[in-house]
C-alpha positions in Angstrom: 20.6 -0.6 -9.2 18.0 0.6 -11.8 18.7 3.3 -14.3 19.1 6.9 -13.1 16.0 9.1 -13.1 15.7 12.9 -12.8 14.0 14.7 -10.0 10.9 15.4 -12.2 10.4 11.7 -12.6 10.5 11.1 -8.8 8.4 14.1 -8.0 5.6 12.7 -10.3 5.1 9.8 -7.8 2.5 10.8 -5.1 3.5 9.0 -1.9 1.1 9.3 1.0 0.5 8.0 4.4 -2.8 6.1 5.0 -4.4 3.9 7.7 -5.7 0.5 6.9 -9.3 0.4 7.9 -10.4 -3.0 6.5 -8.6 -6.2 5.7 -10.2 -9.1 3.8 -8.9 -12.4 2.5 -8.3 -12.5 -1.3 -8.8 -16.2 -2.3 -9.0 -15.3 -6.0 -5.4 -14.0 -6.0 -2.7 -16.2 -7.7 -0.5 -15.9 -4.6 -1.8 -15.5 -1.0 -2.9 -11.9 -0.5 -5.2 -9.6 1.4 -7.5 -7.0 0.1 -6.8 -3.7 2.0 -9.1 -0.7 2.4 -7.0 2.4 3.3 -8.1 5.8 4.5 -6.0 8.6 3.0 -7.8 11.5 4.7 -8.7 14.2 2.3 -7.8 12.0 -0.7 -10.5 9.5 0.4 -10.5 5.8 0.8 -8.7 3.5 -1.7 -8.4 -0.2 -2.1 -5.5 -2.4 -3.0 -4.3 -6.0 -2.7 -1.0 -7.0 -1.1 0.9 -10.3 -0.8 1.8 -9.8 2.8 0.1 -12.8 4.4 3.3 -14.5 5.6 4.4 -11.6 7.9 1.1 -10.1 8.9 -2.3 -11.3 10.2 -5.5 -9.4 9.4 -5.6 -8.1 13.0 -2.0 -6.8 12.9 -2.8 -4.8 9.8 -6.0 -3.2 11.0 -5.4 0.5 12.0 -1.8 0.3 10.9 -0.4 3.3 9.0 1.4 2.6 5.8 3.0 4.4 2.8 1.5 4.0 -0.6 1.6 5.4 -4.2 -1.8 7.0 -4.8 -1.5 8.3 -8.3 -1.0 5.1 -10.3 -3.9 4.2 -12.7 -6.4 1.6 -11.4 -5.3 -2.0 -12.1 -7.5 -5.1 -12.3 -6.2 -7.9 -10.1 -8.4 -11.0 -10.5 -12.0 -9.7 -9.8 -10.6 -6.8 -7.7 -9.8 -3.2 -8.7 -6.6 -2.0 -7.1 -6.4 1.8 -6.7 -3.0 2.3 -5.0 0.3 0.5 -4.3 1.4 -0.1 -0.8 5.2 0.1 -0.4 7.3 -2.5 1.3 10.8 -3.9 1.5 11.6 -7.5 0.6 13.2 -9.7 3.2 13.7 -13.4 2.3 10.9 -13.2 -0.3 8.5 -11.7 2.2 7.3 -8.1 2.1 7.7 -5.9 5.2 5.5 -2.8 5.0 7.0 0.7 5.1 5.4 2.9 7.7 5.9 6.2 9.6 7.6 5.9 13.0 4.8 7.9 14.7 1.1 8.4 14.0 0.6 11.1 11.4 -2.4 12.6 9.7 -3.8 10.4 6.9 -3.0 11.8 3.5 0.3 13.4 4.6 2.8 13.5 1.7 6.0 11.5 1.8 9.0 13.3 0.5 
């Protein structure tokens, strides 16, 4: 377990639901990855990369809702600018995406 944080630390993280609207291969990445374009409703569209190629095809990801951190600073990944961080759980070194059980409005806060 990591060190204990206070509620203010946690509340500073902006977790939102978004829908993947575009999936591209990312051949420049060090490890196999996709480039994802995600619609966060009123927050707009953000891009990120994710090393999720072993469990998901591009077709399986398209129109899938996910949970992401949307208030990290932008980060350069190879020749690509990542604008958010998609959340997942690690199973046998593979990442399984976290997602709502039912369709929900894009941009909805996760508490």
